[in-house]
KETOR-192466 format. One record per residue (C-alpha): chain; x, y, z; residue number from 1. Coordinates in steps of 0.02 Angstrom, whole numbers, plus 50000, padded with zeros to 5 digits. Layout:
N
R  chain      x      y      z    n
R      A      X      Y      Z  NUM
...
END
This chain:
194
R  chain      x      y      z    n
R      A  49588  50578  49264    1
R      A  49503  50408  49277    2
R      A  49509  50372  49099    3
R      A  49689  50408  49057    4
R      A  49750  50242  49118    5
R      A  49753  50117  48966    6
R      A  49654  49959  48988    7
R      A  49713  49785  48940    8
R      A  49600  49758  48794    9
R      A  49727  49623  48671   10
R      A  49710  49457  48729   11
R      A  49884  49424  48660   12
R      A  49982  49547  48775   13
R      A  50067  49474  48927   14
R      A  50048  49561  49101   15
R      A  50232  49621  49073   16
R      A  50198  49694  48905   17
R      A  50045  49772  48975   18
R      A  50127  49859  49117   19
R      A  50269  49922  48988   20
R      A  50146  49987  48878   21
R      A  50059  50084  49030   22
R      A  50204  50162  49103   23
R      A  50295  50309  49017   24
R      A  50482  50317  48998   25
R      A  50509  50404  49160   26
R      A  50389  50296  49264   27
R      A  50494  50148  49187   28
R      A  50638  50211  49294   29
R      A  50544  50273  49446   30
R      A  50446  50115  49508   31
R      A  50594  50002  49499   32
R      A  50707  50129  49575   33
R      A  50580  50141  49720   34
R      A  50569  49956  49738   35
R      A  50754  49950  49735   36
R      A  50778  50076  49878   37
R      A  50651  49990  49969   38
R      A  50733  49825  49951   39
R      A  50906  49888  50004   40
R      A  50825  49972  50161   41
R      A  50735  49800  50202   42
R      A  50881  49692  50168   43
R      A  50982  49742  50338   44
R      A  50815  49704  50437   45
R      A  50800  49529  50369   46
R      A  50932  49457  50476   47
R      A  50902  49540  50644   48
R      A  50847  49421  50783   49
R      A  50672  49358  50810   50
R      A  50559  49447  50923   51
R      A  50438  49372  51028   52
R      A  50279  49345  50900   53
R      A  50408  49281  50766   54
R      A  50478  49151  50893   55
R      A  50302  49092  50930   56
R      A  50267  49064  50737   57
R      A  50435  48970  50719   58
R      A  50404  48870  50864   59
R      A  50225  48822  50853   60
R      A  50200  48832  50672   61
R      A  50359  48826  50564   62
R      A  50429  48682  50668   63
R      A  50264  48591  50706   64
R      A  50246  48413  50636   65
R      A  50077  48455  50606   66
R      A  50040  48627  50539   67
R      A  49835  48611  50550   68
R      A  49846  48545  50726   69
R      A  49950  48692  50778   70
R      A  49825  48822  50691   71
R      A  49697  48741  50816   72
R      A  49809  48776  50959   73
R      A  49753  48893  51109   74
R      A  49914  49001  51074   75
R      A  49858  49041  50905   76
R      A  49860  49229  50894   77
R      A  49750  49326  50758   78
R      A  49839  49280  50605   79
R      A  49798  49118  50508   80
R      A  49879  49143  50344   81
R      A  50046  49209  50382   82
R      A  50107  49042  50477   83
R      A  50045  48950  50335   84
R      A  50158  49055  50211   85
R      A  50307  49037  50332   86
R      A  50291  48862  50350   87
R      A  50290  48842  50155   88
R      A  50436  48971  50148   89
R      A  50537  48875  50286   90
R      A  50508  48706  50204   91
R      A  50559  48760  50039   92
R      A  50715  48867  50091   93
R      A  50764  48809  50257   94
R      A  50721  48879  50432   95
R      A  50811  49053  50439   96
R      A  50773  49221  50471   97
R      A  50760  49255  50278   98
R      A  50642  49116  50245   99
R      A  50526  49160  50383  100
R      A  50523  49331  50334  101
R      A  50525  49324  50149  102
R      A  50325  49311  50123  103
R      A  50313  49486  50216  104
R      A  50446  49561  50105  105
R      A  50363  49505  49943  106
R      A  50208  49569  50011  107
R      A  50294  49740  50058  108
R      A  50366  49750  49890  109
R      A  50197  49702  49800  110
R      A  50113  49843  49907  111
R      A  50235  49972  49820  112
R      A  50185  49905  49642  113
R      A  50001  49890  49682  114
R      A  50001  50075  49764  115
R      A  50082  50149  49616  116
R      A  49954  50080  49483  117
R      A  49805  50123  49600  118
R      A  49862  50308  49623  119
R      A  49915  50308  49433  120
R      A  49740  50257  49375  121
R      A  49642  50349  49510  122
R      A  49746  50514  49529  123
R      A  49896  50563  49434  124
R      A  50084  50509  49395  125
R      A  50143  50655  49533  126
R      A  50024  50568  49659  127
R      A  50084  50393  49629  128
R      A  50265  50445  49634  129
R      A  50242  50536  49801  130
R      A  50137  50406  49882  131
R      A  50260  50269  49829  132
R      A  50403  50371  49882  133
R      A  50321  50398  50062  134
R      A  50274  50214  50072  135
R      A  50447  50140  50014  136
R      A  50537  50253  50134  137
R      A  50426  50238  50276  138
R      A  50514  50151  50427  139
R      A  50351  50076  50480  140
R      A  50326  49993  50312  141
R      A  50504  49937  50305  142
R      A  50489  49850  50485  143
R      A  50319  49760  50447  144
R      A  50397  49706  50275  145
R      A  50538  49627  50368  146
R      A  50431  49552  50521  147
R      A  50365  49370  50512  148
R      A  50188  49443  50536  149
R      A  50055  49474  50406  150
R      A  50047  49662  50414  151
R      A  50132  49683  50253  152
R      A  50000  49568  50178  153
R      A  49869  49677  50259  154
R      A  49932  49835  50179  155
R      A  49946  49747  50013  156
R      A  49770  49675  50028  157
R      A  49700  49841  50073  158
R      A  49767  49933  49932  159
R      A  49698  49795  49832  160
R      A  49533  49803  49906  161
R      A  49523  49974  49879  162
R      A  49577  49967  49701  163
R      A  49447  49839  49663  164
R      A  49315  49938  49751  165
R      A  49352  50081  49656  166
R      A  49351  49987  49482  167
R      A  49174  49915  49548  168
R      A  49126  50100  49562  169
R      A  49174  50140  49380  170
R      A  49094  49977  49305  171
R      A  49001  49837  49388  172
R      A  49075  49659  49339  173
R      A  49055  49493  49421  174
R      A  49241  49457  49393  175
R      A  49299  49609  49492  176
R      A  49155  49565  49623  177
R      A  49224  49403  49652  178
R      A  49410  49462  49662  179
R      A  49351  49601  49786  180
R      A  49266  49457  49895  181
R      A  49414  49340  49889  182
R      A  49533  49485  49941  183
R      A  49438  49529  50074  184
R      A  49420  49360  50138  185
R      A  49600  49340  50120  186
R      A  49626  49499  50222  187
R      A  49533  49418  50358  188
R      A  49649  49273  50362  189
R      A  49787  49369  50376  190
R      A  49724  49463  50525  191
R      A  49545  49458  50597  192
R      A  49523  49644  50618  193
R      A  49534  49659  50420  194
END
């Protein structure tokens, strides 16, 4: 039901209060449990060795003295935004497999939350539970959420783009239109084929 999802009308509610108000008692357990399961499945993958594309990111972007010059390099693949996030993460946390893969992990976990709210708003609680269960247990999602590439960000931004598009179909809004444009431009910077 399109209108069963409560809207945030009170300006004094924080985002956390809004989320808690939106979720029923069972959902307050299900969503964190699925996020935790996904995190538990991802953690062992965070310390595996780098594969070629990740090594390329470390060598040409993260360890580069001049990030902007590296982004103009001929070896630049098709992902612009992820090396920037990896550069920031590694400079804050030190160069390690965890630090390099942390942005991907956060986007992967964020995708689970965003998919929950998208399905919850436009379909049903059961659809949200099933969709998020499949996503959080998906081996492909786990691998891309633990790879220093922008693929989990593409999943996140695709869900966000679809959510915003559906919201625009419901009610035209300049704010939603701008968010949709920003989301799609960000998606392009994570992968040229977004």
